[in-house]
N, C-alpha and C positions, 0 to 999 in steps of 0.2 A: 385323635380325641376331639370330639365336637364340643365347642364351648361358646357361650354367649355372655356378654357383659350385662349385669343387672342395671335396672333403673335405680341409681344409687341415691337420688334425691329423697331425703327423709330417712334413709337407712344408715346415715353416718353413725358410726359407733356400734352398729349391729352386725355389719359384715366385716370380715377381715380385710385389711388393706390389699387392694388389687384382686379381690375375690372374683372368680369367674365360674360360671356354671360348667360342669364337666359331665359327660355321659360315662358311666362306669360299666354298665352291662346292658344287654338288650336281648331280644328273642322271646319275650313274654307275649301273652295275648291281652291281658288286662291286669296290670300290676296294682296291688293294694296292700294295706295293712303292714307297713314297715315297722320294724323294731330293732334296736341295737341290742345285741346279745353279748354282754361283757365276757361271759365265760369262754366264748369262742372268738371274741373280737371280730364279729361279723354282723352284717345286716341281714335280717330274715324278713321275707315278704311273701305274699300270696300271689300266684298267677291263677285267679279264680276260675275262668273258663277251662283252663288246662288241668284243673283239679290237682295242683301241685304247689309245693312250697319251695322257694329258692333261697339261696344264701350267697352273699358276696363277701369276700375277704379283702379289705383294703390293703393288707400287708403284702399280699402277692398278686392282687388283681384277679383272683380266681373266682369263677362263678360255678356253683354246684347245685344240684337238685337235692334238697334236704329230705323231702318225702313226696310220694305220689299217692294217688287215690285217697286224698285227705278229706273228702266230703266238703269241698268248696269252702275252705277256711277263708276268713276275711281279716278283720282287725285283731291285733294282739298287743299285749303289754307284759311287763315283768311284774311278778308278785314280789312281796318283800323278801321271800327266801330265794329269789333268783330264778325260779321256775317261770315258764311262759304260760300266760293265760290267753286263750285265743277263742275267736268266735267261729262256729261252724254253721254255715248255711244249711248244708245237707243234713246234719244231725239235729239241726234246730236247737242248738245248745251252746252254753259256755263250757269250755273244757280246759284241762291243764296238760301241758306237755312238759314232762320232766325227763330230760335226756332221751327223748324219743318215745317214751311211754306215755300214751295219751289216755286220760281218764276224765269222766264227766264231772262237772261241778253243779250245773243246774240246767234243766231242760223244760220246766213247766212252771205255770203260775195258776194257783187255785184249780189244779187238776187239768188245765188246758195246756197243750203244747205251746211253746214259744213260736214266734213267726220265723225269723232268721236273724239271730243276733249279728250285729254289724261292727260295732266298736266297743271297746272295753277299757276302763281305767280302774286303778286300785287307790282307794283313799288312805289317808294316814292311819286310820284305825283298822285297816286290813279288809274293809268291806269292798265288794266288787260291784261296780256300777257299769251297766251296759245298755246300749240302745237296741231296739228290736223292731226295725222296719220290715216291710214285706218282700224285699227284693229277691231273696232266695227262694220264695215260693211263687213268684209271679214272673221272674225273668228266667227262661229255660236254661240259659247257659251258666247261671249262677247258683243252681241248686236243683230242687225237685218241686214239681207242681204241688200246691197244697192250699189249705184254708187258714184264715186268721181265726184260730180257735177261740181266743178270748175277745175277738171282735174289734181290736184296736191296735195302736202302735205306741208303746210306752218306753220310757227309760226306767229301768229297774235298779234297785239296790239289793244285793244278796249279801246276807250276813253269814260268813262261813262258820261262825261259832254256834249260832242257833239254827242255821239252815233256813231262816226266813227269807223269802223273796217277795218284795212288794214294790209297786210303782212309786216313783218319786217325781216324775214329770209326765203329765198326761195331756198337755195342751200343745204339743208339737204334732203336726200331721204325720210326718215320717222322719223320726229322729235318726241321725246318722253319726257324725263325728262327735267325740266327747273329749273334754279336758278340764282339769281343775286350775284355778288361779294358784299362784305360788304358795299361799297360806291355806289353801283348801276351802276358803270361804265362799268362792263362787264356782259354780259349774257352768261351763259353756256347752251348748248343744246345737248342732247344725240341723236345719230342717231342709231336706232335699226333695220335698214332694214335687217340685218342678221337674225333677229328672225323668219322670215317666208321664209327663203331661205336655200337651201342645198348647193348651189354652189357659194355663194358669199354674197355680201352685206357689210354693214358697222357695226362696233361695237366700236364706239369711241364717245368721248365728244368733241364738238367744242366750241370755245370761240369767242365772238364778242364784239367789242367796242360799247358801247351805246352812241350815239351822239344825244342828244335831243330825238326825237321820232324815230330815225333810228338806224339800226345796220350796222356796217362797219368792214372791216378788219377781216373777218372770217378765222379761222385757227384751226387745230387739237390741242386740249389741251392734250388729253390722249387717248391711245388705250387700250381697255379692252381685255386682252388676254383670260380670262375665261368667256365665255358667253357675256353678253351685259350690258351696263349701262342703266338699265330700268328707275330708278329714283335715285335722289341724293339730298343732301343738302350741303350748304356752311356754315362754321362756322364763328365766328366773326373775325378770323384772316385770312380768305380766304382759308382755307383747304377745299377740296371737298371730301365728304363722299358718296361714290357711291355703289350701288348694283352691284354684279357680280354673276356668276353662283354658286360660292362656298362661298360667304360671302359678307363682306363690305370691300372695299379697300379705303384707305385714300391717297389723293394726295396733295402735296404742291401747293401754288398759282402759281408756275412755271411749274406744271405738272409732278413733280417727285413723283413716288409712294413711300410713306413712310412706309406703313405697311398694314396688312390685318387682319380682324377679321373673322375667319371661322364660318360658320353657317351650321347646318346639313340639311337645305333645301335650294332650290333656292330662292335667295333674289330678291324681286321686288322693294322695296323702303325703305326709312328711314325718320325719322323726329326727331327733338329735342323737349323735353318737360319735364314734371315733375314739381314739385313745384318751383324749382330754374332754370329750363330750361336746365339742364346739362345731363339729361338722353337721350340716343339715343334709340329710338324705331325702331324696324326692322320688316317689314312685309315680310314673306317668305312662299310661297306655302300655307300650312294649318295653319300657326301659327303666333303669335306675340311674338317677343323677345325684350330684352332690355339689355343694358350695360351702366355702369356709365362712364361718361366722365368728363373732366374738362373744357369744352367749351360750347358755346351756338350757336344757329342759328343766322346767319348774319342778317336775316330778322328782328330780334328783335331790332337791333340797326342801321338799314339803315337810313342814313341821307338824308334829302331832298336836291336836287341839282337844281341849275338854269337850266331851260330847254332851250337848244339851238335849233336854227332853223335847 
């Protein structure tokens, strides 16, 4: 087992005593979109270029192929009923996986096809929020060539009760990772437009106040100096655990970088899980890693809030 010690300065109280990075499984092409699946006590993630979904079981250390020919799935999350909501680059849609049966949720906006949904979160009211950058239609190994039919890259909110899908964030060049603050009052959105550019672009996380079904007061929360913030999670105390080119960086709710966990491969995303929810699972290029923490995902304790107009 390969392991590295984290830079613990500033992470006191956030990592378990003696925590070390461990590699759990390898053999992927580009690992993305991890989620802990309570029903099977496993981590599920995407190997996007290989067009398959993998699962790892910590109980017995087994790695399995959950599904193949999955149309280049990326990010995923749990809905309130325990089913998995996932992003499909190939089908250009948000879809639901319930015990292996995959059905569409939303694939268009105002009659135009979506680009290639990348990451997805579920709010306390059950609405589905997702980012829609162009990577699945402009990167050959991550989807199928296509056009931006609505002409931009938005973060959308889909209301499963009314069927309405509308933009909530329109000032991010290429939105990627998403997460809510513990009380759902702030939406964090990463902008990874630098990923496909050599002369510029953005590599930061933005924060927005959530007012009812709208996002307001957008501002830069943190700039990622090493690579980009591809994906991230927020813990129960509001700390942001984000991917970078060299590992996982942790930021305070105020945007101060507290510390860094080095990883020997480029990190794409993270999720909390394990039997007590305190294990941080990390997807990075070919492998799945883990490290023990003393915190949990904010999504596990998000409180319902009155919806404002």
